[in-house]
N, C-alpha and C positions, 0 to 999 in steps of 0.2 A: 215428599214430606219426610223430614228427618226422623220423626218418631213413629212412622208407620209400622204397625205390628208390635209396638211396645205398650206395656200396661203400666199405668200409674194409679196408685191407690191414694185416696184422701180419707183419713179417718174423720167421721162426722158425729156431731151431737148438737143439741140446742145451744143457742147463744153464739153461733158462728158469725163471723164478720162477713156480711153479704158481699161487699165489693170484692173481697179477696176470692171467695169461692166462685162467684160469677166470672171473675177474670180467668181463673184456672179452667173453668168449663169452656171458655172460648179459646184461650191461648194454647192449651195442650191439645185440644181437638184440632186447632188450626195446623198443628205440627203432625197430625195424623195419629195421635196417641189414643189408646183405649182407656178412657178415664173412668175409674170405678170409685164410687162413694161407699165406704164400708163403715159399719157401726156394730154395736152390740144390740141385737134385735130382741132379746128377752123373750124368745119363742114366738115372736110375731112375724108375719110375712113381710111387713114393712113398717116403718115409723115415719112420722112427719115431724121435722124439727123446725123451730122458728129461729130466725136470725136475731142478732143482738141489736142492730141499729134500727131496722125497719119492721122487724117481726115477720119478715116474709117467710112463707112455708117452703120447705124442701123435703121431698119424699126420698127416702133411702131404703133400698131393699137388699143391699149387699151386706154380708156379715164377715168380719175377720175371724169370728169363732169357727173352729173346725177347719181352717185352712192349714193344710199339711205343709211341712217344710219344702216339699217338692213343688207344691202350688205357689207358695210364697216366693220361691226362686224364679217364678215366671214374671214377677213384677220388676220393672226397671227402677221404680222409685216408690217410696211410701212417704206421704206427707202428713205431718201433724200441724193443722192450721192454727191461726190466731183465735182470739176471742176466748170464751170460756169452755170451748170444746174439750180441751185436755182435762180441765178440772172435773167435768161431768164424766168423762171416760175413765178417770182413775178411781171411780167408785168400786168398792168391793164389799160384798156381804160379809165376808170372813176376813177380819183384820190380820189373821195369820197367813193369808194368801195374797200374793201379788195380784193386782187387778188384771183382768184378762187383756185389756188394751195395752197395758205396760208390758205384759208378758209377750204379746204380739210384737211390740217394738223391740224388745230384747232379742227376739228371734230374728227380726229384720237386721238388727245391728250385727248379729253373728254372721250374716252373709255379706261379705265385702262387695259383692257384685251389685247389690241393691243400694241405690242412692237414698239416703235418709234425709228428709227435709223437715226441719223444725223451725217454726216461725213464731215470734212474739211470745205469748204465754203458753205455747205448745210445750215448752220446756217442762212444765208441771207434770206432764204425763211420764216423764223420765225419772221423777223423784223416787219411785219405788225401785228403780233399776239404775240408779245413778252411776253404777260402775261402767255402764256403756259409754258415758261421756266424761268420766274422770280423766283428766289430763288432755282432753280434746279442746281445740280452739273453737270458740263459738261466740255468738252474740244472741241476745234475747232482749225483750222489753226492758227498759231501764229499771222498772219496778222489780224485776227479777234478778238484778245484778247480784244481790246477796244470796239468792237461791243458787245461781250458777256457781258462785264461789263455794258455797256449802256443799255442792255436789262434786266439788273437786275439778271443775272445768276451768279452762284458761280463757277468761272473758277477754274479747277483743272489741274495742270501741269503734266499730265500723257498722255500716248498715247491713252488709251481707258478708258472711265469712264462710269460706270453703276449707274444710279440713278432710282431705281425702274423699271418703264416701259420705261425709256429713256436710250438709248445706244448712246454714242458719241465717235468719234475718231478724232485724230488730222489731218491726211492727208489721201488721197487715198492710199498712200503707206502702210497704216496700215489696209487696208481692210480685210486682213486675220485674224487679231486679233479682229476686229470689227464683222466680220461674225461669228467667234467662239462664241463670247458673245451672239449674237442674237440667234444662234442655241441652245446654252445652256439654254437660258431664255424661249424659246417657250416650253410650256408644251406638 
């Protein structure tokens, strides 16, 4: 199995696109990866999130908060999924501070060994740290074309775009193409 011993994180919140997440849960595990769902737990031992399409529940007990740079470096990939996950994760109590999930992604971008995957509306999570994608080639949902340009990204009109350690895809419906690229890029 190509990904045996490799860790992949998927950031989670409510309004996730169920077919995408369920696909990853099978596809990455099929390759032998240790797939971890991470969120902001707000001091709770776990949270249950509901999907966008069917309102299916998904329990998440992993947190990205408190992960050191050393532990972050043990991940082969970090994925920001489609749906409204990124909009919910970019909440911050203090507008003078970058949201914790955006800070986590900025730290992931600082490590070129970690594949960063951002699909569909996942781009919203990078709005507070847009410098990490300025000048980078990417694709996102067509509704976010203006956002991508405002963030200084180089929008490419393709379903999946690879720019070094960054893999992006247009919609959650392209998750199979997106996952294939991530699998191929992980050494």
